[in-house]
C-alpha positions, 0 to 999 in steps of 0.5 A, a space after each residue: 500499500 503506498 502512503 502519500 506523503 503527509 504535510 507536515 504540521 509545523 512542530 517538527 523540530 527538524 527534517 529527522 524528527 519529521 523522518 521519524 515520523 513519516 517511518 512510523 507511519 509506514 509501519 504502523 501500516 505495516 501487515 504483519 500487527 506485530 511492526 504495526 502495534 510497536 509502531 502505534 506504541 511508539 506514537 503513543 509517546 509523540 503528542 500531538 503528531 502522534 494523535 494525529 497519526 493514530 487517528 488518520 489511520 484509525 478512519 482511514 480505508 485501510 485494514 483491520 490490522 492497521 485500525 486495531 494498532 491504531 485503537 492500540 496506540 490510542 489506548 497507550 496515549 500518555 500525558 496530555 493527549 490521554 483524554 483526546 484519545 480517549 475522546 477519539 476512540 467513544 467518536 469511533 464507536 459511532 463510525 460506519 466501518 464496522 472494522 473502526 467500531 470494533 476496534 473502537 469497542 475492545 480498546 475501551 473495553 480494555 481500557 476500562 479494566 484494573 490493572 492487578 499486581 500479581 500477589 504471590 503465591 499462597 502456602 497452603 497448608 504444611 509443606 512436606 520438607 524431605 530429609 535425608 537420614 540414611 546417608 552413611 559418612 565417609 567415602 561412598 566408593 565401592 572397596 577394591 577388591 585385590 586379587 590374591 592370586 597371582 
């Protein structure tokens, strides 16, 4: 899939930042879900630019993998863009495309879950510890049998 060049927003500091954003944008549209999700996670750390690219990927005419990766990136937005990302996911619930609705519904469902810390394993009952009692002290080798016949 050939992506047309995105117009620069003016927030990019230099050419390297614009190149990085374009690279992440291309990776977001990758067929492999692992590559797309990793790019979406990296875009979630970028504030306005990341939000803009993820919204574009979610609402554009792309495949299901790209839409689920974009919803994953919106779900993981940090800082001041977190509220805007949630609003974007809420708007996706009324979208005409079924793929967008499913991806947004899944992301909102995962946002509502509480993250729990794994608890330490509980010790129930008496633990059986085996003790080694009948170990003879000393040399454990077999005695050599000497042949007295020569």
